[in-house]
C-alpha positions in Angstrom: 0.0 0.0 -0.2 3.1 2.6 1.0 4.5 2.0 -2.6 1.1 2.6 -4.4 0.6 6.1 -2.3 4.1 7.4 -2.8 3.8 6.5 -6.6 0.1 8.2 -6.6 1.5 11.4 -4.5 4.7 11.8 -6.9 2.4 11.6 -9.9 0.0 13.9 -8.5 3.0 16.6 -8.2 4.4 16.0 -11.5 0.7 16.2 -13.1 0.3 19.4 -11.3 3.8 20.7 -12.2 3.0 20.0 -15.9 0.2 21.8 -15.6 0.9 24.7 -14.1 3.6 24.8 -16.7 1.2 24.3 -19.3 -1.2 26.8 -18.1 1.5 29.6 -17.6 2.5 29.1 -21.2 -1.0 29.0 -22.6 -1.9 32.0 -21.0 1.5 34.0 -21.5 1.8 34.1 -17.6 5.4 32.9 -18.1 7.7 35.1 -15.9 11.4 34.9 -15.7 11.0 33.6 -11.6 8.9 31.0 -13.3 11.8 29.9 -16.4 13.8 29.5 -13.0 11.8 28.2 -10.4 9.9 25.5 -12.1 13.0 23.8 -13.4 14.2 23.9 -9.8 11.3 22.3 -8.5 11.1 19.3 -11.0 14.8 18.4 -9.8 13.7 18.7 -6.0 10.8 16.3 -6.6 12.5 13.9 -8.8 15.8 14.1 -7.0 14.1 13.8 -3.3 12.0 10.8 -4.5 14.9 9.0 -6.0 17.2 9.6 -2.8 14.4 7.7 -0.7 14.4 4.4 -2.9 18.0 4.1 -2.4 17.6 2.7 0.7 15.2 0.1 -0.1 17.0 -1.0 -2.8 14.9 0.1 -6.0 17.3 2.3 -7.5 21.2 1.9 -8.0 23.1 4.7 -5.9 25.6 5.6 -8.5 22.5 6.8 -11.1 21.2 8.8 -8.6 24.2 10.3 -7.7 25.1 11.1 -11.5 21.4 12.8 -11.6 22.4 15.0 -8.7 25.7 15.8 -10.1 24.1 16.9 -13.7 21.2 18.9 -11.9 24.2 20.9 -9.5 25.6 21.5 -12.7 23.2 23.1 -14.7 21.7 25.1 -11.9 25.1 26.5 -11.8 25.1 27.4 -14.8 22.1 28.5 -15.2 22.6 30.8 -11.9 26.1 32.1 -14.0 24.1 32.9 -16.8 21.5 34.9 -15.1 24.0 37.0 -13.5 25.2 37.9 -16.8 21.8 38.6 -17.9 20.8 35.4 -19.7 18.1 33.1 -18.9 19.0 29.7 -20.3 15.4 27.9 -20.1 14.8 24.2 -20.1 15.7 22.7 -23.7 13.2 19.8 -25.3 16.2 17.2 -24.3 15.9 18.5 -20.4 11.9 18.1 -20.7 12.4 14.9 -22.1 15.0 13.7 -19.3 12.2 15.0 -16.9 9.4 12.9 -18.2 11.7 9.6 -18.4 13.0 10.4 -14.8 9.2 10.8 -13.5 8.2 7.8 -15.4 10.6 5.7 -13.9 10.4 7.2 -10.5 6.8 6.6 -10.6 7.5 2.5 -12.0 10.1 2.1 -9.4 7.9 3.4 -6.3 5.2 1.2 -7.3 8.0 -1.2 -7.9 5.9 -4.9 -7.3 4.2 -6.6 -10.4 0.3 -5.5 -11.5 -1.6 -7.0 -14.0 1.3 -9.1 -14.7 3.6 -6.5 -15.4 6.9 -6.0 -13.3 6.7 -2.4 -13.1 10.5 -2.6 -11.3 11.7 -3.9 -14.4 9.7 -1.3 -16.6 10.9 1.2 -14.1 14.8 0.3 -14.6 14.3 0.4 -18.6 12.9 3.9 -18.2 15.6 4.6 -15.8 18.6 3.9 -18.2 16.8 5.6 -21.0 16.3 8.9 -18.3 19.6 8.4 -17.7 21.2 8.6 -21.3 18.8 11.7 -21.5 20.4 13.6 -18.6 24.0 13.0 -19.7 23.2 14.2 -23.3 20.9 17.1 -22.2 23.8 18.3 -19.4 26.3 18.2 -22.2 23.6 20.2 -24.5 23.4 23.2 -21.6 27.3 23.0 -21.1 28.0 23.5 -25.1 25.2 25.9 -25.6 26.7 27.7 -22.2 30.2 27.6 -23.8 29.1 28.8 -27.2 27.1 31.9 -25.9 29.7 32.9 -23.1 33.2 31.8 -24.5 32.9 31.7 -28.6 32.7 34.7 -30.9 
C-alpha cells in the first residue's frame, strides 16, 4: 500500500507541475522567476524521491549520484548565466529527461508486479533511458553555455 501511495503522490505532484507550466504558457503568464524556479522544483521532486528509493534497494545509488551531479551542474550554469543577464530555459532534451525520470520514479515506487507487469523492470528500463537523456541534455547545456559566453 505504501508503494502505491508513494507513486500516487509523486505522480500527482508531477501532473500538477506539468499543468502549471502548460497553463502558464497557454495564458502567457510565463515569468523569469517561473523559468528559473520550475526546473528547480522538478529537480527537487525527482531527486528527493529517488534518494528515498536508494535505502530500500529500488534504485542504484550511482545512478542517483550522476543525476544529482548533472542537476547541480546545470543549475550552477543557469545561475552564472542569470548574473550575466541570460536566462537559460529548459531545453526539449531537458523536458524529455524530466518525463523519463518521473516515469521511471513512478514505476520504481510501485516496484511490484501489477496486472502481470513487473514495474521494477519497467522502471529500470525507463531509468536507463532517463540517464541517457540526463547526460545528453547536461552536455547540451554546457555546450550552449560555452557558445554563449566563450565563442565569438
